[in-house]
C-alpha positions in Angstrom: 0.0 0.0 0.0 1.1 3.5 -0.7 1.5 6.3 1.8 -1.6 7.9 3.2 -1.9 11.5 2.1 -3.7 14.2 3.9 -4.6 17.7 2.6 -3.0 20.8 4.2 -3.0 24.4 3.2 0.3 26.3 3.1 -0.3 30.1 2.9 -3.7 29.3 1.4 -2.6 26.8 -1.2 -3.7 23.2 -0.9 -1.1 20.4 -0.9 -1.4 16.7 -0.2 1.4 15.4 2.1 2.1 12.1 3.8 0.4 11.6 7.2 2.7 11.8 10.2 5.2 14.4 8.9 6.1 17.4 10.9 5.2 20.8 9.5 8.8 21.3 8.4 9.0 18.0 6.5 5.6 18.7 5.0 6.8 22.0 3.7 9.8 20.3 2.1 7.6 17.5 0.7 5.4 20.2 -0.9 8.5 21.7 -2.7 9.4 24.6 -0.4 13.1 25.3 0.0 13.7 26.5 3.5 16.2 29.3 3.6 14.7 31.1 6.6 12.5 29.5 9.2 14.7 26.5 9.5 17.6 25.9 11.9 18.4 23.1 14.3 15.4 20.9 13.5 15.4 19.8 17.1 13.2 22.3 18.8 15.9 24.4 20.4 16.8 27.3 18.0 13.3 28.9 17.7 13.8 29.6 14.0 10.7 27.8 12.7 7.8 29.5 14.6 4.5 28.7 12.8 0.9 29.8 13.2 -1.9 27.5 12.1 -5.6 26.7 12.4 -7.3 23.3 12.4 -10.9 22.5 11.6 -13.3 22.6 14.5 -11.2 25.1 16.5 -11.7 28.8 16.0 -8.5 29.7 17.8 -5.2 30.3 16.1 -2.6 27.9 17.3 1.2 28.1 17.4 4.1 25.7 17.4 7.6 24.9 16.1 7.5 23.5 12.5 10.2 20.9 13.4 8.1 19.5 16.3 4.5 19.9 15.3 2.9 17.2 13.2 0.5 18.1 10.4 -3.2 17.2 10.6 -5.8 17.0 7.9 -7.0 20.4 6.6 -4.5 22.3 8.7 -3.9 25.8 7.5 -0.5 27.2 8.3 2.0 29.9 7.8 5.5 30.4 9.1 6.8 33.4 11.0 10.6 33.2 10.4 11.0 36.7 11.6 8.8 39.3 13.4 9.8 43.0 13.4 10.5 44.1 17.0 12.2 46.7 19.0 15.7 45.6 19.8 17.7 48.0 22.0 21.4 48.5 21.6 23.4 48.8 24.9 26.8 48.5 26.4 26.7 46.5 29.7 29.8 48.3 30.9 27.9 51.6 30.6 24.5 51.0 32.2 22.8 52.3 35.3 20.7 50.6 37.9 18.7 47.5 36.8 15.2 48.8 36.6 16.1 52.2 35.4 18.1 50.7 32.5 15.4 48.3 31.6 12.8 51.1 31.3 15.2 53.2 29.3 15.8 50.5 26.8 12.3 49.0 26.8 9.9 51.6 28.1 7.0 49.6 26.6 7.6 46.9 29.3 5.6 49.1 31.7 2.6 48.8 29.4 2.2 45.1 30.1 -1.5 44.3 30.6 -1.1 41.1 32.5 -3.3 39.4 29.9 -1.1 36.3 29.7 -1.5 36.0 25.9 2.3 35.6 25.6 2.2 32.5 27.9 -0.6 30.9 25.9 1.5 31.0 22.7 4.9 30.0 24.0 6.0 26.7 22.5 8.4 26.2 25.4 5.5 26.5 27.9 7.3 29.4 29.6 5.5 32.2 31.3 6.7 35.5 29.7 4.1 37.5 31.7 5.7 36.4 34.9 9.3 37.0 34.0 8.4 40.5 32.6 6.6 41.2 35.9 9.6 40.0 37.9 11.9 42.3 35.9 9.6 45.2 36.5 9.8 44.5 40.3 13.6 44.6 39.9 13.9 40.9 40.7 16.3 40.1 37.9 17.4 36.8 39.4 13.8 35.5 39.2 13.3 36.9 35.7 16.5 35.3 34.5 15.5 32.0 36.0 12.0 32.0 34.5 13.2 33.0 31.0 16.3 30.8 30.9 14.8 28.3 28.4 13.5 31.0 26.0 14.4 30.1 22.4 13.5 33.6 21.0 11.1 32.3 18.4 9.1 35.6 18.5 5.6 34.2 18.9 5.1 36.1 22.2 5.9 39.4 20.6 3.7 38.6 17.6 0.6 38.2 19.8 1.2 40.8 22.6 -1.5 43.5 22.5 0.7 46.0 24.3 3.5 45.5 21.7 6.1 44.2 24.2 9.0 42.1 23.1 9.3 39.7 26.1 12.2 37.7 24.7 14.4 40.8 24.1 13.5 42.1 27.6 14.5 38.7 29.0 17.8 38.5 27.2 18.8 41.9 28.5 17.8 40.9 32.0 19.9 37.7 31.9 22.9 39.6 30.5 22.6 42.3 33.1 22.1 39.8 35.9 25.1 37.8 34.8 27.4 40.8 34.4 26.5 42.9 37.4 24.5 40.9 39.9 25.2 37.2 40.0 28.1 36.2 42.2 31.0 34.9 40.1 32.1 31.3 41.0 35.7 31.2 42.2 36.7 28.5 39.8 35.5 30.7 36.9 37.5 33.7 38.2 40.6 31.5 38.4 40.2 30.1 34.9 39.7 33.6 33.4 42.9 34.8 35.2 44.8 31.8 33.8 43.6 32.6 30.3 44.5 36.3 30.6 47.9 35.3 31.9 48.5 33.2 28.8 48.7 29.9 30.5 46.6 28.2 27.9 47.9 29.9 24.8 50.0 26.9 23.7 47.1 24.5 24.1 44.7 26.7 22.2 47.2 27.2 19.4 47.5 23.4 19.1 43.8 23.0 18.9 43.5 25.7 16.3 46.1 24.0 14.1 44.7 20.5 14.5 43.1 18.6 11.6 39.4 17.5 11.7 40.4 14.0 12.5 42.7 15.1 15.3 39.9 17.2 16.8 37.5 14.3 16.7 40.1 12.2 18.6 40.6 14.9 21.2 36.8 15.2 21.6 36.3 11.5 22.2 39.2 11.4 24.7 38.1 14.5 26.7 37.6 14.2 30.4 34.0 14.2 31.6 33.0 16.2 34.6 31.8 14.0 37.4 28.2 14.7 38.5 
């Protein structure tokens, strides 16, 4: 027996694709060459954000194309990029945490607390809560809640207040790591060693190694004990 084909609609055009494919594989089956909107194919990079509808449900749904299977009569469109406000900043020249956040992203104060961002997050994160934590000045909590963000852009695409939660989050994590989080002593020691040139010879050897030599080094590496 041949493959069972199901109808789907890609940007309004009907295609028949094998049942059981992910959206990404269905796009390729239909003849699309993915230049944007395709990255790791493993659900980690956030490049393949997709919006879709299915029969019997009036709500628009979201997912990652590499992880979401197609269903009969699904109507879909990818969002490989969504235009957003992206602030430019120098972490060595910033003020207090909350003051800097509101200077860079003043729209953060407009958050309605509607939780639309949470409802569309493919990682099941809670952007509303980490934005709220950031606005309270609790950067540690905001960094923790947003740590698994893959920056797919779906939260920004749906926010009625025009926030960009993932850019707010990455600023918070950078600020917290740079200025607030205590630095582990072993990290300080290793940075000092690198700056003193103690590892220059080893790094030069790695840079000059062939691909086969690098593979051998990788397989022989020491594993950290848990």
